[in-house]
PQR file of N, CA, C, O and H, with PARSE charges and radii, in Angstrom:
ATOM      1  N   UNK A   1      28.815  12.769  -0.836 -0.4000 1.5000
ATOM      2  CA  UNK A   1      29.392  13.199  -2.089 -0.0000 2.0000
ATOM      3  C   UNK A   1      28.294  13.888  -2.899  0.5500 1.7000
ATOM      4  O   UNK A   1      27.213  13.331  -3.089 -0.5500 1.4000
ATOM      5  N   UNK A   2      28.574  15.089  -3.370 -0.4000 1.5000
ATOM      6  CA  UNK A   2      27.574  15.819  -4.137 -0.0000 2.0000
ATOM      7  C   UNK A   2      27.896  15.758  -5.638  0.5500 1.7000
ATOM      8  O   UNK A   2      28.899  15.174  -6.044 -0.5500 1.4000
ATOM      9  H   UNK A   2      29.453  15.542  -3.216  0.4000 1.0000
ATOM     10  N   UNK A   3      27.043  16.361  -6.436 -0.4000 1.5000
ATOM     11  CA  UNK A   3      27.188  16.250  -7.893 -0.0000 2.0000
ATOM     12  C   UNK A   3      28.457  16.931  -8.405  0.5500 1.7000
ATOM     13  O   UNK A   3      29.043  16.484  -9.391 -0.5500 1.4000
ATOM     14  H   UNK A   3      26.227  16.836  -6.105  0.4000 1.0000
ATOM     15  N   UNK A   4      28.886  18.010  -7.742 -0.4000 1.5000
ATOM     16  CA  UNK A   4      30.122  18.675  -8.172 -0.0000 2.0000
ATOM     17  C   UNK A   4      31.330  17.769  -7.963  0.5500 1.7000
ATOM     18  O   UNK A   4      32.236  17.730  -8.795 -0.5500 1.4000
ATOM     19  H   UNK A   4      28.410  18.373  -6.940  0.4000 1.0000
ATOM     20  N   UNK A   5      31.336  17.046  -6.856 -0.4000 1.5000
ATOM     21  CA  UNK A   5      32.436  16.117  -6.604 -0.0000 2.0000
ATOM     22  C   UNK A   5      32.419  14.972  -7.621  0.5500 1.7000
ATOM     23  O   UNK A   5      33.461  14.574  -8.140 -0.5500 1.4000
ATOM     24  H   UNK A   5      30.600  17.077  -6.181  0.4000 1.0000
ATOM     25  N   UNK A   6      31.231  14.455  -7.892 -0.4000 1.5000
ATOM     26  CA  UNK A   6      31.112  13.370  -8.863 -0.0000 2.0000
ATOM     27  C   UNK A   6      31.597  13.834 -10.231  0.5500 1.7000
ATOM     28  O   UNK A   6      32.319  13.114 -10.921 -0.5500 1.4000
ATOM     29  H   UNK A   6      30.384  14.779  -7.470  0.4000 1.0000
ATOM     30  N   UNK A   7      31.194  15.044 -10.617 -0.4000 1.5000
ATOM     31  CA  UNK A   7      31.619  15.580 -11.907 -0.0000 2.0000
ATOM     32  C   UNK A   7      33.134  15.755 -11.937  0.5500 1.7000
ATOM     33  O   UNK A   7      33.768  15.480 -12.956 -0.5500 1.4000
ATOM     34  H   UNK A   7      30.607  15.628 -10.057  0.4000 1.0000
ATOM     35  N   UNK A   8      33.718  16.209 -10.835 -0.4000 1.5000
ATOM     36  CA  UNK A   8      35.172  16.369 -10.772 -0.0000 2.0000
ATOM     37  C   UNK A   8      35.901  15.042 -10.886  0.5500 1.7000
ATOM     38  O   UNK A   8      36.908  14.938 -11.586 -0.5500 1.4000
ATOM     39  H   UNK A   8      33.203  16.433 -10.008  0.4000 1.0000
ATOM     40  N   UNK A   9      35.388  14.017 -10.189 -0.4000 1.5000
ATOM     41  CA  UNK A   9      36.014  12.698 -10.272 -0.0000 2.0000
ATOM     42  C   UNK A   9      35.857  12.103 -11.678  0.5500 1.7000
ATOM     43  O   UNK A   9      36.767  11.453 -12.193 -0.5500 1.4000
ATOM     44  H   UNK A   9      34.570  14.102  -9.620  0.4000 1.0000
ATOM     45  N   UNK A  10      34.700  12.333 -12.282 -0.4000 1.5000
ATOM     46  CA  UNK A  10      34.478  11.842 -13.642 -0.0000 2.0000
ATOM     47  C   UNK A  10      35.456  12.515 -14.614  0.5500 1.7000
ATOM     48  O   UNK A  10      36.024  11.867 -15.494 -0.5500 1.4000
ATOM     49  H   UNK A  10      33.960  12.861 -11.864  0.4000 1.0000
ATOM     50  N   UNK A  11      35.636  13.812 -14.435 -0.4000 1.5000
ATOM     51  CA  UNK A  11      36.556  14.549 -15.309 -0.0000 2.0000
ATOM     52  C   UNK A  11      37.993  14.071 -15.108  0.5500 1.7000
ATOM     53  O   UNK A  11      38.772  13.996 -16.058 -0.5500 1.4000
ATOM     54  H   UNK A  11      35.174  14.338 -13.721  0.4000 1.0000
ATOM     55  N   UNK A  12      38.329  13.752 -13.869 -0.4000 1.5000
ATOM     56  CA  UNK A  12      39.662  13.233 -13.577 -0.0000 2.0000
ATOM     57  C   UNK A  12      39.885  11.884 -14.258  0.5500 1.7000
ATOM     58  O   UNK A  12      40.956  11.643 -14.815 -0.5500 1.4000
ATOM     59  H   UNK A  12      37.696  13.814 -13.097  0.4000 1.0000
ATOM     60  N   UNK A  13      38.891  11.010 -14.217 -0.4000 1.5000
ATOM     61  CA  UNK A  13      39.006   9.705 -14.868 -0.0000 2.0000
ATOM     62  C   UNK A  13      39.089   9.848 -16.387  0.5500 1.7000
ATOM     63  O   UNK A  13      39.826   9.123 -17.054 -0.5500 1.4000
ATOM     64  H   UNK A  13      38.021  11.206 -13.764  0.4000 1.0000
ATOM     65  N   UNK A  14      38.316  10.800 -16.919 -0.4000 1.5000
ATOM     66  CA  UNK A  14      38.358  11.053 -18.351 -0.0000 2.0000
ATOM     67  C   UNK A  14      39.749  11.538 -18.770  0.5500 1.7000
ATOM     68  O   UNK A  14      40.265  11.137 -19.812 -0.5500 1.4000
ATOM     69  H   UNK A  14      37.717  11.389 -16.377  0.4000 1.0000
ATOM     70  N   UNK A  15      40.343  12.396 -17.954 -0.4000 1.5000
ATOM     71  CA  UNK A  15      41.694  12.866 -18.226 -0.0000 2.0000
ATOM     72  C   UNK A  15      42.721  11.755 -18.131  0.5500 1.7000
ATOM     73  O   UNK A  15      43.670  11.708 -18.914 -0.5500 1.4000
ATOM     74  H   UNK A  15      39.924  12.722 -17.107  0.4000 1.0000
ATOM     75  N   UNK A  16      42.530  10.853 -17.164 -0.4000 1.5000
ATOM     76  CA  UNK A  16      43.428   9.710 -17.018 -0.0000 2.0000
ATOM     77  C   UNK A  16      43.388   8.852 -18.284  0.5500 1.7000
ATOM     78  O   UNK A  16      44.426   8.430 -18.794 -0.5500 1.4000
ATOM     79  H   UNK A  16      41.759  10.890 -16.528  0.4000 1.0000
ATOM     80  N   UNK A  17      42.165   8.598 -18.788 -0.4000 1.5000
ATOM     81  CA  UNK A  17      42.030   7.787 -19.999 -0.0000 2.0000
ATOM     82  C   UNK A  17      42.667   8.495 -21.202  0.5500 1.7000
ATOM     83  O   UNK A  17      43.336   7.864 -22.021 -0.5500 1.4000
ATOM     84  H   UNK A  17      41.322   8.941 -18.374  0.4000 1.0000
ATOM     85  N   UNK A  18      42.454   9.795 -21.296 -0.4000 1.5000
ATOM     86  CA  UNK A  18      43.021  10.558 -22.410 -0.0000 2.0000
ATOM     87  C   UNK A  18      44.551  10.576 -22.334  0.5500 1.7000
ATOM     88  O   UNK A  18      45.234  10.452 -23.350 -0.5500 1.4000
ATOM     89  H   UNK A  18      41.911  10.308 -20.631  0.4000 1.0000
ATOM     90  N   UNK A  19      45.068  10.730 -21.131 -0.4000 1.5000
ATOM     91  CA  UNK A  19      46.522  10.733 -20.963 -0.0000 2.0000
ATOM     92  C   UNK A  19      47.117   9.375 -21.351  0.5500 1.7000
ATOM     93  O   UNK A  19      48.150   9.322 -22.017 -0.5500 1.4000
ATOM     94  H   UNK A  19      44.513  10.831 -20.305  0.4000 1.0000
ATOM     95  N   UNK A  20      46.483   8.298 -20.945 -0.4000 1.5000
ATOM     96  CA  UNK A  20      46.975   6.973 -21.305 -0.0000 2.0000
ATOM     97  C   UNK A  20      46.819   6.702 -22.802  0.5500 1.7000
ATOM     98  O   UNK A  20      47.657   6.022 -23.394 -0.5500 1.4000
ATOM     99  H   UNK A  20      45.643   8.341 -20.404  0.4000 1.0000
ATOM    100  N   UNK A  21      45.778   7.216 -23.409 -0.4000 1.5000
ATOM    101  CA  UNK A  21      45.630   7.062 -24.853 -0.0000 2.0000
ATOM    102  C   UNK A  21      46.759   7.801 -25.576  0.5500 1.7000
ATOM    103  O   UNK A  21      47.263   7.332 -26.596 -0.5500 1.4000
ATOM    104  H   UNK A  21      45.097   7.768 -22.928  0.4000 1.0000
ATOM    105  N   UNK A  22      47.148   8.949 -25.044 -0.4000 1.5000
ATOM    106  CA  UNK A  22      48.281   9.670 -25.612 -0.0000 2.0000
ATOM    107  C   UNK A  22      49.578   8.885 -25.485  0.5500 1.7000
ATOM    108  O   UNK A  22      50.444   8.971 -26.355 -0.5500 1.4000
ATOM    109  H   UNK A  22      46.739   9.330 -24.215  0.4000 1.0000
ATOM    110  N   UNK A  23      49.718   8.122 -24.408 -0.4000 1.5000
ATOM    111  CA  UNK A  23      50.907   7.274 -24.254 -0.0000 2.0000
ATOM    112  C   UNK A  23      50.890   6.143 -25.276  0.5500 1.7000
ATOM    113  O   UNK A  23      51.916   5.826 -25.877 -0.5500 1.4000
ATOM    114  H   UNK A  23      49.015   8.052 -23.700  0.4000 1.0000
ATOM    115  N   UNK A  24      49.720   5.537 -25.469 -0.4000 1.5000
ATOM    116  CA  UNK A  24      49.615   4.423 -26.419 -0.0000 2.0000
ATOM    117  C   UNK A  24      49.913   4.893 -27.838  0.5500 1.7000
ATOM    118  O   UNK A  24      50.641   4.230 -28.577 -0.5500 1.4000
ATOM    119  H   UNK A  24      48.887   5.795 -24.981  0.4000 1.0000
ATOM    120  N   UNK A  25      49.354   6.032 -28.215 -0.4000 1.5000
ATOM    121  CA  UNK A  25      49.534   6.542 -29.570 -0.0000 2.0000
ATOM    122  C   UNK A  25      50.808   7.365 -29.721  0.5500 1.7000
ATOM    123  O   UNK A  25      51.139   7.807 -30.822 -0.5500 1.4000
ATOM    124  H   UNK A  25      48.763   6.571 -27.615  0.4000 1.0000
ATOM    125  N   UNK A  26      51.524   7.570 -28.615 -0.4000 1.5000
ATOM    126  CA  UNK A  26      52.752   8.368 -28.585 -0.0000 2.0000
ATOM    127  C   UNK A  26      52.517   9.790 -29.098  0.5500 1.7000
ATOM    128  O   UNK A  26      53.336  10.353 -29.824 -0.5500 1.4000
ATOM    129  H   UNK A  26      51.255   7.211 -27.721  0.4000 1.0000
ATOM    130  N   UNK A  27      51.377  10.349 -28.700 -0.4000 1.5000
ATOM    131  CA  UNK A  27      51.023  11.713 -29.069 -0.0000 2.0000
ATOM    132  C   UNK A  27      51.193  12.608 -27.836  0.5500 1.7000
ATOM    133  O   UNK A  27      50.399  12.516 -26.900 -0.5500 1.4000
ATOM    134  H   UNK A  27      50.711   9.891 -28.111  0.4000 1.0000
ATOM    135  N   UNK A  28      52.208  13.461 -27.821 -0.4000 1.5000
ATOM    136  CA  UNK A  28      52.441  14.277 -26.628 -0.0000 2.0000
ATOM    137  C   UNK A  28      51.321  15.277 -26.350  0.5500 1.7000
ATOM    138  O   UNK A  28      51.058  15.601 -25.192 -0.5500 1.4000
ATOM    139  H   UNK A  28      52.853  13.535 -28.581  0.4000 1.0000
ATOM    140  N   UNK A  29      50.661  15.770 -27.395 -0.4000 1.5000
ATOM    141  CA  UNK A  29      49.590  16.750 -27.193 -0.0000 2.0000
ATOM    142  C   UNK A  29      48.369  16.111 -26.540  0.5500 1.7000
ATOM    143  O   UNK A  29      47.686  16.757 -25.746 -0.5500 1.4000
ATOM    144  H   UNK A  29      50.875  15.508 -28.336  0.4000 1.0000
ATOM    145  N   UNK A  30      48.092  14.873 -26.859 -0.4000 1.5000
ATOM    146  CA  UNK A  30      46.984  14.167 -26.220 -0.0000 2.0000
ATOM    147  C   UNK A  30      47.321  13.902 -24.751  0.5500 1.7000
ATOM    148  O   UNK A  30      46.457  14.013 -23.881 -0.5500 1.4000
ATOM    149  H   UNK A  30      48.647  14.348 -27.504  0.4000 1.0000
ATOM    150  N   UNK A  31      48.570  13.555 -24.484 -0.4000 1.5000
ATOM    151  CA  UNK A  31      48.993  13.342 -23.091 -0.0000 2.0000
ATOM    152  C   UNK A  31      48.872  14.631 -22.289  0.5500 1.7000
ATOM    153  O   UNK A  31      48.432  14.613 -21.140 -0.5500 1.4000
ATOM    154  H   UNK A  31      49.271  13.465 -25.191  0.4000 1.0000
ATOM    155  N   UNK A  32      49.259  15.743 -22.891 -0.4000 1.5000
ATOM    156  CA  UNK A  32      49.166  17.038 -22.205 -0.0000 2.0000
ATOM    157  C   UNK A  32      47.704  17.390 -21.945  0.5500 1.7000
ATOM    158  O   UNK A  32      47.357  17.855 -20.860 -0.5500 1.4000
ATOM    159  H   UNK A  32      49.616  15.758 -23.825  0.4000 1.0000
ATOM    160  N   UNK A  33      46.851  17.167 -22.939 -0.4000 1.5000
ATOM    161  CA  UNK A  33      45.421  17.443 -22.766 -0.0000 2.0000
ATOM    162  C   UNK A  33      44.830  16.555 -21.673  0.5500 1.7000
ATOM    163  O   UNK A  33      43.998  17.010 -20.889 -0.5500 1.4000
ATOM    164  H   UNK A  33      47.132  16.789 -23.821  0.4000 1.0000
ATOM    165  N   UNK A  34      45.247  15.313 -21.616 -0.4000 1.5000
ATOM    166  CA  UNK A  34      44.767  14.403 -20.585 -0.0000 2.0000
ATOM    167  C   UNK A  34      45.234  14.816 -19.203  0.5500 1.7000
ATOM    168  O   UNK A  34      44.468  14.759 -18.241 -0.5500 1.4000
ATOM    169  H   UNK A  34      45.923  14.943 -22.253  0.4000 1.0000
ATOM    170  N   UNK A  35      46.484  15.229 -19.102 -0.4000 1.5000
ATOM    171  CA  UNK A  35      47.005  15.684 -17.807 -0.0000 2.0000
ATOM    172  C   UNK A  35      46.277  16.933 -17.335  0.5500 1.7000
ATOM    173  O   UNK A  35      45.971  17.076 -16.151 -0.5500 1.4000
ATOM    174  H   UNK A  35      47.105  15.275 -19.884  0.4000 1.0000
ATOM    175  N   UNK A  36      46.002  17.833 -18.269 -0.4000 1.5000
ATOM    176  CA  UNK A  36      45.254  19.057 -17.942 -0.0000 2.0000
ATOM    177  C   UNK A  36      43.864  18.706 -17.433  0.5500 1.7000
ATOM    178  O   UNK A  36      43.397  19.272 -16.444 -0.5500 1.4000
ATOM    179  H   UNK A  36      46.250  17.717 -19.231  0.4000 1.0000
ATOM    180  N   UNK A  37      43.207  17.774 -18.107 -0.4000 1.5000
ATOM    181  CA  UNK A  37      41.858  17.356 -17.718 -0.0000 2.0000
ATOM    182  C   UNK A  37      41.878  16.715 -16.321  0.5500 1.7000
ATOM    183  O   UNK A  37      40.983  16.956 -15.510 -0.5500 1.4000
ATOM    184  H   UNK A  37      43.586  17.315 -18.910  0.4000 1.0000
ATOM    185  N   UNK A  38      42.895  15.905 -16.052 -0.4000 1.5000
ATOM    186  CA  UNK A  38      43.021  15.281 -14.726 -0.0000 2.0000
ATOM    187  C   UNK A  38      43.170  16.335 -13.638  0.5500 1.7000
ATOM    188  O   UNK A  38      42.517  16.261 -12.597 -0.5500 1.4000
ATOM    189  H   UNK A  38      43.622  15.709 -16.711  0.4000 1.0000
ATOM    190  N   UNK A  39      44.034  17.316 -13.886 -0.4000 1.5000
ATOM    191  CA  UNK A  39      44.252  18.364 -12.889 -0.0000 2.0000
ATOM    192  C   UNK A  39      42.995  19.200 -12.666  0.5500 1.7000
ATOM    193  O   UNK A  39      42.676  19.550 -11.530 -0.5500 1.4000
ATOM    194  H   UNK A  39      44.564  17.376 -14.731  0.4000 1.0000
ATOM    195  N   UNK A  40      42.288  19.519 -13.736 -0.4000 1.5000
ATOM    196  CA  UNK A  40      41.040  20.271 -13.591 -0.0000 2.0000
ATOM    197  C   UNK A  40      39.995  19.467 -12.825  0.5500 1.7000
ATOM    198  O   UNK A  40      39.242  20.028 -12.029 -0.5500 1.4000
ATOM    199  H   UNK A  40      42.548  19.235 -14.659  0.4000 1.0000
ATOM    200  N   UNK A  41      39.942  18.164 -13.058 -0.4000 1.5000
ATOM    201  CA  UNK A  41      39.020  17.308 -12.318 -0.0000 2.0000
ATOM    202  C   UNK A  41      39.361  17.247 -10.845  0.5500 1.7000
ATOM    203  O   UNK A  41      38.466  17.292 -10.001 -0.5500 1.4000
ATOM    204  H   UNK A  41      40.554  17.707 -13.704  0.4000 1.0000
ATOM    205  N   UNK A  42      40.651  17.145 -10.519 -0.4000 1.5000
ATOM    206  CA  UNK A  42      41.068  17.134  -9.121 -0.0000 2.0000
ATOM    207  C   UNK A  42      40.729  18.452  -8.448  0.5500 1.7000
ATOM    208  O   UNK A  42      40.281  18.480  -7.301 -0.5500 1.4000
ATOM    209  H   UNK A  42      41.378  17.108 -11.205  0.4000 1.0000
ATOM    210  N   UNK A  43      40.944  19.539  -9.167 -0.4000 1.5000
ATOM    211  CA  UNK A  43      40.631  20.854  -8.630 -0.0000 2.0000
ATOM    212  C   UNK A  43      39.130  21.003  -8.395  0.5500 1.7000
ATOM    213  O   UNK A  43      38.712  21.510  -7.354 -0.5500 1.4000
ATOM    214  H   UNK A  43      41.308  19.516 -10.098  0.4000 1.0000
ATOM    215  N   UNK A  44      38.326  20.570  -9.348 -0.4000 1.5000
ATOM    216  CA  UNK A  44      36.884  20.678  -9.225 -0.0000 2.0000
ATOM    217  C   UNK A  44      36.354  19.854  -8.056  0.5500 1.7000
ATOM    218  O   UNK A  44      35.490  20.321  -7.313 -0.5500 1.4000
ATOM    219  H   UNK A  44      38.666  20.159 -10.194  0.4000 1.0000
ATOM    220  N   UNK A  45      36.855  18.649  -7.888 -0.4000 1.5000
ATOM    221  CA  UNK A  45      36.424  17.802  -6.775 -0.0000 2.0000
ATOM    222  C   UNK A  45      36.860  18.408  -5.444  0.5500 1.7000
ATOM    223  O   UNK A  45      36.108  18.369  -4.470 -0.5500 1.4000
ATOM    224  H   UNK A  45      37.556  18.270  -8.491  0.4000 1.0000
ATOM    225  N   UNK A  46      38.058  18.962  -5.396 -0.4000 1.5000
ATOM    226  CA  UNK A  46      38.560  19.564  -4.168 -0.0000 2.0000
ATOM    227  C   UNK A  46      37.755  20.806  -3.793  0.5500 1.7000
ATOM    228  O   UNK A  46      37.425  21.008  -2.625 -0.5500 1.4000
ATOM    229  H   UNK A  46      38.669  18.993  -6.187  0.4000 1.0000
ATOM    230  N   UNK A  47      37.444  21.629  -4.776 -0.4000 1.5000
ATOM    231  CA  UNK A  47      36.653  22.829  -4.503 -0.0000 2.0000
ATOM    232  C   UNK A  47      35.237  22.466  -4.072  0.5500 1.7000
ATOM    233  O   UNK A  47      34.653  23.151  -3.232 -0.5500 1.4000
ATOM    234  H   UNK A  47      37.713  21.465  -5.726  0.4000 1.0000
ATOM    235  N   UNK A  48      34.686  21.411  -4.629 -0.4000 1.5000
ATOM    236  CA  UNK A  48      33.349  20.976  -4.221 -0.0000 2.0000
ATOM    237  C   UNK A  48      33.359  20.529  -2.768  0.5500 1.7000
ATOM    238  O   UNK A  48      32.420  20.817  -2.026 -0.5500 1.4000
ATOM    239  H   UNK A  48      35.160  20.855  -5.311  0.4000 1.0000
ATOM    240  N   UNK A  49      34.408  19.831  -2.353 -0.4000 1.5000
ATOM    241  CA  UNK A  49      34.525  19.397  -0.950 -0.0000 2.0000
ATOM    242  C   UNK A  49      34.687  20.610  -0.041  0.5500 1.7000
ATOM    243  O   UNK A  49      34.066  20.666   1.021 -0.5500 1.4000
ATOM    244  H   UNK A  49      35.171  19.597  -2.956  0.4000 1.0000
ATOM    245  N   UNK A  50      35.504  21.576  -0.435 -0.4000 1.5000
ATOM    246  CA  UNK A  50      35.692  22.791   0.366 -0.0000 2.0000
ATOM    247  C   UNK A  50      34.391  23.571   0.475  0.5500 1.7000
ATOM    248  O   UNK A  50      34.065  24.107   1.534 -0.5500 1.4000
ATOM    249  H   UNK A  50      36.008  21.530  -1.298  0.4000 1.0000
ATOM    250  N   UNK A  51      33.661  23.630  -0.612 -0.4000 1.5000
ATOM    251  CA  UNK A  51      32.385  24.343  -0.613 -0.0000 2.0000
ATOM    252  C   UNK A  51      31.385  23.663   0.318  0.5500 1.7000
ATOM    253  O   UNK A  51      30.638  24.332   1.032 -0.5500 1.4000
ATOM    254  H   UNK A  51      33.926  23.194  -1.473  0.4000 1.0000
ATOM    255  N   UNK A  52      31.375  22.314   0.308 -0.4000 1.5000
ATOM    256  CA  UNK A  52      30.456  21.578   1.170 -0.0000 2.0000
ATOM    257  C   UNK A  52      30.786  21.835   2.633  0.5500 1.7000
ATOM    258  O   UNK A  52      29.888  22.027   3.452 -0.5500 1.4000
ATOM    259  H   UNK A  52      31.982  21.770  -0.271  0.4000 1.0000
ATOM    260  N   UNK A  53      32.077  21.837   2.961 -0.4000 1.5000
ATOM    261  CA  UNK A  53      32.500  22.082   4.335 -0.0000 2.0000
ATOM    262  C   UNK A  53      32.136  23.504   4.761  0.5500 1.7000
ATOM    263  O   UNK A  53      31.661  23.719   5.876 -0.5500 1.4000
ATOM    264  H   UNK A  53      32.807  21.680   2.296  0.4000 1.0000
ATOM    265  N   UNK A  54      32.359  24.468   3.877 -0.4000 1.5000
ATOM    266  CA  UNK A  54      32.044  25.857   4.199 -0.0000 2.0000
ATOM    267  C   UNK A  54      30.543  26.059   4.383  0.5500 1.7000
ATOM    268  O   UNK A  54      30.118  26.775   5.290 -0.5500 1.4000
ATOM    269  H   UNK A  54      32.745  24.293   2.971  0.4000 1.0000
ATOM    270  N   UNK A  55      29.749  25.435   3.533 -0.4000 1.5000
ATOM    271  CA  UNK A  55      28.303  25.599   3.633 -0.0000 2.0000
ATOM    272  C   UNK A  55      27.731  24.905   4.855  0.5500 1.7000
ATOM    273  O   UNK A  55      26.700  25.336   5.370 -0.5500 1.4000
ATOM    274  H   UNK A  55      30.095  24.853   2.797  0.4000 1.0000
ATOM    275  N   UNK A  56      28.364  23.846   5.335 -0.4000 1.5000
ATOM    276  CA  UNK A  56      27.840  23.149   6.501 -0.0000 2.0000
ATOM    277  C   UNK A  56      28.069  23.959   7.774  0.5500 1.7000
ATOM    278  O   UNK A  56      27.398  23.723   8.778 -0.5500 1.4000
ATOM    279  H   UNK A  56      29.202  23.495   4.916  0.4000 1.0000
ATOM    280  N   UNK A  57      28.993  24.897   7.752 -0.4000 1.5000
ATOM    281  CA  UNK A  57      29.265  25.716   8.924 -0.0000 2.0000
ATOM    282  C   UNK A  57      28.291  26.859   9.102  0.5500 1.7000
ATOM    283  O   UNK A  57      28.214  27.432  10.189 -0.5500 1.4000
ATOM    284  H   UNK A  57      29.539  25.089   6.936  0.4000 1.0000
ATOM    285  N   UNK A  58      27.548  27.206   8.070 -0.4000 1.5000
ATOM    286  CA  UNK A  58      26.622  28.321   8.135 -0.0000 2.0000
ATOM    287  C   UNK A  58      25.195  27.813   7.994  0.5500 1.7000
ATOM    288  O   UNK A  58      24.937  26.908   7.201 -0.5500 1.4000
ATOM    289  H   UNK A  58      27.610  26.740   7.188  0.4000 1.0000
ATOM    290  N   UNK A  59      24.267  28.382   8.752 -0.4000 1.5000
ATOM    291  CA  UNK A  59      22.874  27.976   8.582 -0.0000 2.0000
ATOM    292  C   UNK A  59      22.335  28.498   7.251  0.5500 1.7000
ATOM    293  O   UNK A  59      22.751  29.555   6.776 -0.5500 1.4000
ATOM    294  H   UNK A  59      24.477  29.118   9.397  0.4000 1.0000
ATOM    295  N   UNK A  60      21.436  27.771   6.673 -0.4000 1.5000
ATOM    296  CA  UNK A  60      20.870  28.212   5.401 -0.0000 2.0000
ATOM    297  C   UNK A  60      19.965  29.414   5.641  0.5500 1.7000
ATOM    298  O   UNK A  60      19.401  29.539   6.729 -0.5500 1.4000
ATOM    299  H   UNK A  60      21.098  26.913   7.059  0.4000 1.0000
ATOM    300  N   UNK A  61      19.807  30.299   4.664 -0.4000 1.5000
ATOM    301  CA  UNK A  61      18.945  31.471   4.845 -0.0000 2.0000
ATOM    302  C   UNK A  61      17.495  31.078   5.116  0.5500 1.7000
ATOM    303  O   UNK A  61      16.791  31.789   5.833 -0.5500 1.4000
ATOM    304  H   UNK A  61      20.265  30.198   3.781  0.4000 1.0000
ATOM    305  N   UNK A  62      17.051  29.984   4.568 -0.4000 1.5000
ATOM    306  CA  UNK A  62      15.676  29.540   4.780 -0.0000 2.0000
ATOM    307  C   UNK A  62      15.491  29.098   6.226  0.5500 1.7000
ATOM    308  O   UNK A  62      14.480  29.430   6.845 -0.5500 1.4000
ATOM    309  H   UNK A  62      17.623  29.407   3.986  0.4000 1.0000
ATOM    310  N   UNK A  63      16.445  28.358   6.773 -0.4000 1.5000
ATOM    311  CA  UNK A  63      16.357  27.887   8.155 -0.0000 2.0000
ATOM    312  C   UNK A  63      16.444  29.053   9.138  0.5500 1.7000
ATOM    313  O   UNK A  63      15.842  28.998  10.210 -0.5500 1.4000
ATOM    314  H   UNK A  63      17.266  28.088   6.270  0.4000 1.0000
ATOM    315  N   UNK A  64      17.169  30.082   8.796 -0.4000 1.5000
ATOM    316  CA  UNK A  64      17.306  31.227   9.689 -0.0000 2.0000
ATOM    317  C   UNK A  64      16.004  32.018   9.784  0.5500 1.7000
ATOM    318  O   UNK A  64      15.741  32.639  10.814 -0.5500 1.4000
ATOM    319  H   UNK A  64      17.658  30.127   7.925  0.4000 1.0000
ATOM    320  N   UNK A  65      15.190  32.008   8.739 -0.4000 1.5000
ATOM    321  CA  UNK A  65      13.941  32.763   8.739 -0.0000 2.0000
ATOM    322  C   UNK A  65      12.775  31.997   9.332  0.5500 1.7000
ATOM    323  O   UNK A  65      11.753  32.596   9.667 -0.5500 1.4000
ATOM    324  H   UNK A  65      15.404  31.503   7.903  0.4000 1.0000
ATOM    325  N   UNK A  66      12.905  30.678   9.471 -0.4000 1.5000
ATOM    326  CA  UNK A  66      11.805  29.878   9.991 -0.0000 2.0000
ATOM    327  C   UNK A  66      11.729  30.033  11.508  0.5500 1.7000
ATOM    328  O   UNK A  66      12.758  30.063  12.183 -0.5500 1.4000
ATOM    329  H   UNK A  66      13.735  30.191   9.199  0.4000 1.0000
ATOM    330  N   UNK A  67      10.515  30.132  12.042 -0.4000 1.5000
ATOM    331  CA  UNK A  67      10.391  30.258  13.496 -0.0000 2.0000
ATOM    332  C   UNK A  67      10.782  28.950  14.189  0.5500 1.7000
ATOM    333  O   UNK A  67      10.664  27.862  13.624 -0.5500 1.4000
ATOM    334  H   UNK A  67       9.680  30.107  11.493  0.4000 1.0000
ATOM    335  N   UNK A  68      11.241  29.094  15.406 -0.4000 1.5000
ATOM    336  CA  UNK A  68      11.632  27.923  16.192 -0.0000 2.0000
ATOM    337  C   UNK A  68      10.354  27.269  16.727  0.5500 1.7000
ATOM    338  O   UNK A  68       9.622  27.899  17.490 -0.5500 1.4000
ATOM    339  H   UNK A  68      11.337  29.977  15.864  0.4000 1.0000
ATOM    340  N   UNK A  69      10.081  26.058  16.357 -0.4000 1.5000
ATOM    341  CA  UNK A  69       8.839  25.400  16.726 -0.0000 2.0000
ATOM    342  C   UNK A  69       8.909  24.755  18.114  0.5500 1.7000
ATOM    343  O   UNK A  69       7.904  24.258  18.622 -0.5500 1.4000
ATOM    344  H   UNK A  69      10.676  25.546  15.737  0.4000 1.0000
ATOM    345  N   UNK A  70      10.073  24.766  18.711 -0.4000 1.5000
ATOM    346  CA  UNK A  70      10.197  24.151  20.020 -0.0000 2.0000
ATOM    347  C   UNK A  70       9.654  25.041  21.126  0.5500 1.7000
ATOM    348  O   UNK A  70       9.203  24.540  22.156 -0.5500 1.4000
ATOM    349  H   UNK A  70      10.889  25.170  18.298  0.4000 1.0000
ATOM    350  N   UNK A  71       9.691  26.344  20.930 -0.4000 1.5000
ATOM    351  CA  UNK A  71       9.190  27.262  21.959 -0.0000 2.0000
ATOM    352  C   UNK A  71       7.694  27.449  21.820  0.5500 1.7000
ATOM    353  O   UNK A  71       7.201  27.587  20.701 -0.5500 1.4000
ATOM    354  H   UNK A  71      10.057  26.751  20.093  0.4000 1.0000
ATOM    355  N   UNK A  72       6.969  27.459  22.899 -0.4000 1.5000
ATOM    356  CA  UNK A  72       5.535  27.727  22.792 -0.0000 2.0000
ATOM    357  C   UNK A  72       5.292  29.195  22.431  0.5500 1.7000
ATOM    358  O   UNK A  72       6.046  30.079  22.839 -0.5500 1.4000
ATOM    359  H   UNK A  72       7.369  27.348  23.808  0.4000 1.0000
ATOM    360  N   UNK A  73       4.267  29.429  21.689 -0.4000 1.5000
ATOM    361  CA  UNK A  73       3.933  30.803  21.284 -0.0000 2.0000
ATOM    362  C   UNK A  73       3.461  31.581  22.494  0.5500 1.7000
ATOM    363  O   UNK A  73       2.693  31.072  23.310 -0.5500 1.4000
ATOM    364  H   UNK A  73       3.655  28.711  21.359  0.4000 1.0000
ATOM    365  N   UNK A  74       3.922  32.819  22.609 -0.4000 1.5000
ATOM    366  CA  UNK A  74       3.494  33.693  23.729 -0.0000 2.0000
ATOM    367  C   UNK A  74       2.221  34.384  23.337  0.5500 1.7000
ATOM    368  O   UNK A  74       2.003  34.735  22.177 -0.5500 1.4000
ATOM    369  H   UNK A  74       4.546  33.233  21.946  0.4000 1.0000
ATOM    370  N   UNK A  75       1.364  34.573  24.357 -0.4000 1.5000
ATOM    371  CA  UNK A  75       0.066  35.235  24.071 -0.0000 2.0000
ATOM    372  C   UNK A  75       0.005  36.589  24.673  0.5500 1.7000
ATOM    373  O   UNK A  75      -1.003  37.282  24.533 -0.5500 1.4000
ATOM    374  H   UNK A  75       1.541  34.287  25.299  0.4000 1.0000
TER
END
């Protein structure tokens, strides 16, 4: 789990709390704001997971430029 996923889950929990506070206070605008925050958090966590999967399929630019140390140097 990376920091983007953690931030997304945190935002989702914050939205859940805000949505429930809107239910307690019977404020529809607070409930809507909480639901929006939850959805944005879910989206952020999902995109972070997709990004991690996509990045794991490609070698990093730094690793691609480093010489392979397993082969002996030719003279």
